[in-house]
C-alpha positions in Angstrom: 0.0 0.0 0.0 1.3 3.4 -0.9 0.3 6.3 1.3 1.0 9.9 0.4 0.9 13.0 2.7 0.8 16.5 1.2 0.0 20.0 2.3 -1.7 21.0 -0.9 -2.3 24.6 0.0 -5.8 24.8 -1.6 -7.2 21.6 -3.1 -9.4 23.3 -5.7 -6.5 25.2 -7.2 -4.3 22.2 -7.4 -6.4 19.4 -8.8 -4.2 19.3 -11.9 -1.2 18.8 -9.7 -3.0 16.0 -7.8 -3.7 14.4 -11.2 0.1 14.6 -12.0 0.9 13.0 -8.6 -1.5 10.2 -9.2 -0.1 9.6 -12.7 3.5 9.5 -11.5 3.2 7.7 -8.1 -0.1 5.8 -8.2 -0.8 6.0 -4.5 -3.5 4.0 -2.8 -4.3 6.7 -0.2 -3.6 10.4 -0.3 -3.8 12.5 2.9 -4.2 16.2 2.3 -3.7 19.1 4.6 -4.7 22.8 4.1 -7.5 22.1 1.6 -8.9 25.5 2.3 -12.5 24.7 1.4 -15.7 24.2 3.4 -17.5 20.9 3.0 -20.4 22.3 0.9 -17.9 23.4 -1.8 -15.5 20.4 -1.6 -14.6 19.2 -5.1 -15.7 15.6 -4.4 -16.5 14.7 -8.0 -13.2 16.0 -9.3 -11.3 13.8 -6.8 -13.3 10.6 -7.4 -12.6 11.1 -11.1 -8.9 10.7 -10.3 -9.6 7.1 -9.3 -10.5 7.6 -5.6 -14.1 6.5 -5.0 -13.7 6.9 -1.2 -13.2 10.5 -0.2 -13.4 11.8 3.4 -13.0 15.4 4.3 -13.4 17.9 7.1 -13.2 21.5 5.8 -13.1 25.1 6.6 -13.6 28.1 4.3 -10.3 29.7 3.3 -8.2 28.1 6.1 -7.0 24.7 7.3 -9.1 21.7 6.1 -8.3 18.0 5.8 -9.1 15.2 3.3 -8.2 11.6 2.8 -8.7 10.0 -0.7 -8.7 6.3 -0.9 -9.1 3.5 -3.5 -10.4 1.2 -0.8 -13.2 1.8 1.6 -12.1 3.0 5.0 -14.0 3.1 8.3 -14.9 5.5 11.0 -13.8 8.9 9.5 -13.6 11.1 12.5 -12.3 14.6 12.9 -10.8 15.3 16.3 -11.0 18.8 17.9 -7.5 19.9 18.9 -6.4 22.1 21.7 -10.0 23.4 22.3 -10.1 24.9 18.8 -12.7 24.5 16.1 -10.1 24.6 13.4 -10.2 21.7 11.0 -6.7 20.2 11.6 -7.3 16.5 12.0 -9.0 13.6 10.3 -8.7 9.9 11.3 -9.8 6.7 9.6 -9.5 3.0 10.1 -7.7 1.0 7.4 -8.6 -2.7 6.6 -7.3 -4.8 9.4 -7.8 -2.2 12.1 -4.8 0.0 11.5 -5.7 3.6 12.5 -4.5 6.4 10.1 -4.4 10.0 11.5 -3.9 13.0 9.3 -2.7 16.1 11.2 -2.1 19.8 10.3 -0.2 21.4 13.1 -0.5 25.2 13.3 2.4 27.2 11.7 2.8 29.4 14.8 3.4 32.8 13.4 6.7 34.6 13.4 7.5 35.4 17.1 8.7 32.3 19.0 7.3 33.5 22.3 3.9 32.2 23.6 3.4 35.2 25.8 3.8 37.7 22.9 2.3 35.5 20.1 -1.0 33.7 20.6 -0.4 31.7 17.4 2.8 30.3 18.8 1.1 29.5 22.1 -1.6 27.6 20.1 1.0 25.6 18.3 2.7 24.5 21.5 -0.7 23.6 23.0 -1.7 21.7 19.9 1.4 19.4 20.0 0.8 19.0 23.8 -2.7 17.8 23.0 -1.3 15.4 20.4 0.9 14.0 23.2 -1.9 13.6 25.6 -3.9 11.8 22.9 -1.0 9.4 22.1 -0.4 8.8 25.8 -3.9 7.6 26.5 -4.1 4.0 27.7 -6.4 3.1 24.7 -3.5 3.8 22.3 -0.9 1.6 24.0 -1.1 -1.5 21.9 -2.7 -0.1 18.8 -1.4 -0.1 15.3 -1.3 3.5 14.1 0.1 5.7 11.4 0.2 9.5 11.7 1.0 11.7 8.8 0.8 15.4 8.0 2.3 18.8 8.1 3.6 19.1 11.6 5.2 22.5 10.9 8.2 21.4 12.9 11.6 20.4 11.6 13.1 18.6 14.6 16.6 17.5 13.6 19.8 19.5 12.9 19.7 18.2 9.3 15.9 18.8 8.8 16.8 22.5 8.2 19.2 24.2 5.9 21.0 25.9 8.8 20.5 24.6 12.4 22.4 27.5 13.9 20.5 30.2 11.9 17.1 28.7 12.5 17.2 28.1 16.2 15.2 31.2 16.9 13.0 30.8 13.8 9.5 29.3 14.3 9.5 25.7 13.2 12.9 24.8 14.6 13.0 26.4 18.0 13.8 24.3 21.1 10.3 24.8 22.5 8.8 23.2 19.4 11.4 20.5 18.9 11.2 19.5 22.6 7.5 19.1 22.4 7.7 17.1 19.1 10.4 14.8 20.7 8.1 14.3 23.7 5.3 13.3 21.3 7.7 10.9 19.5 8.6 9.2 22.8 4.9 8.5 23.8 4.7 5.3 21.8 8.3 5.2 20.5 7.0 6.2 17.1 9.1 5.4 14.1 10.0 8.4 12.0 9.7 6.8 8.6 11.9 9.3 6.8 14.9 8.7 9.1 14.5 5.0 8.7 15.6 5.5 5.1 17.5 8.8 5.2 20.5 8.9 7.6 20.2 11.5 10.4 23.3 13.3 9.2 21.9 13.7 5.6 19.8 16.8 4.8 16.1 16.1 4.0 13.5 18.7 3.3 9.8 18.8 2.3 9.1 22.5 2.2 10.7 25.5 0.5 9.4 29.1 1.0 7.7 30.9 -1.8 10.0 33.8 -0.9 12.9 31.9 -2.5 12.7 32.9 -6.2 15.0 30.0 -7.1 14.2 27.4 -4.4 16.5 24.8 -6.0 19.5 27.0 -6.2 19.2 28.4 -2.6 17.9 25.0 -1.2 16.9 26.6 2.1 14.4 23.9 2.9 12.9 22.4 6.0 11.4 19.0 6.8 8.0 20.0 8.1 6.0 17.0 6.7 6.2 13.7 8.5 5.0 10.1 8.5 5.3 8.1 11.7 4.2 4.6 12.6 3.9 2.7 15.9 6.8 0.3 16.4 4.6 -2.7 15.7 4.2 -1.5 12.1 7.9 -0.7 11.5 8.7 -4.2 10.1 6.0 -3.7 7.4 7.5 -0.4 6.1 9.0 -1.0 2.6 9.9 2.4 1.3 9.9 6.2 1.7 10.5 9.1 -0.7 10.1 12.8 -1.1 8.5 13.9 -4.4 10.8 16.9 -4.6 10.3 17.8 -8.2 6.7 18.7 -7.4 8.0 22.0 -6.1 8.7 22.9 -9.8 5.2 22.2 -11.0 3.1 25.1 -12.3 1.5 27.0 -9.3 2.9 24.6 -6.8 2.3 24.2 -3.1 5.3 25.3 -1.0 5.2 21.7 0.4 5.9 18.6 -1.7 4.3 15.2 -1.3 6.0 12.6 0.9 5.3 8.9 0.3 5.5 5.6 2.3 5.1 2.1 1.0 3.9 -0.4 3.7 2.8 -4.0 3.5 -0.6 -4.1 5.2 
């Protein structure tokens, strides 16, 4: 089974890019973040026409929004309210065999890395803390789970173009990294990317729109993640970053990440 995670940054604008992704990578399940469309206007027919008859979504006009496209029927599609917010930033489903798949969109957090001065940064920290509480619940202890999405945090030294220069930049600050590491420890989650890409090797999934030539400057960050519980780690068969999608016409600033897993 091939699972893709992608912050698409407006699904209606980028349906042609979704089509390219499907043609090139042939995924079974696509998890989208930041769809930016309320449910009443969701382009359901356009997405089923791509070969995904099972489409689950939880939307919000102009902001946030989650969707999961699947070639196989999934069960129990459930959005979870996060950090006492009504933002649409999560959507969970059950795969065949009872594996839970959770699609998250962690807040970006604004520009000032101080929760006292910046409510958006405070919300981001509380959001990850809520994810940690959820993962720490006794009901999750022995479950088989996959979590994917735009976590908006690049945790490792080589998940950013310059560790030293980004230590005070939102997405790589110690406050964020410490919280994401605490989340990772709850169930000893496997970071699928780093199962295949050595920790000392640079790996990115996002490049700012501000970089006119993103490839030449290559000032990227690994903000998008796929994690599995340890009991699924032996089933993981591959991982890749669809980097050249950043060069498509009118691209998202994020590129798709892919996992192959034998379920």
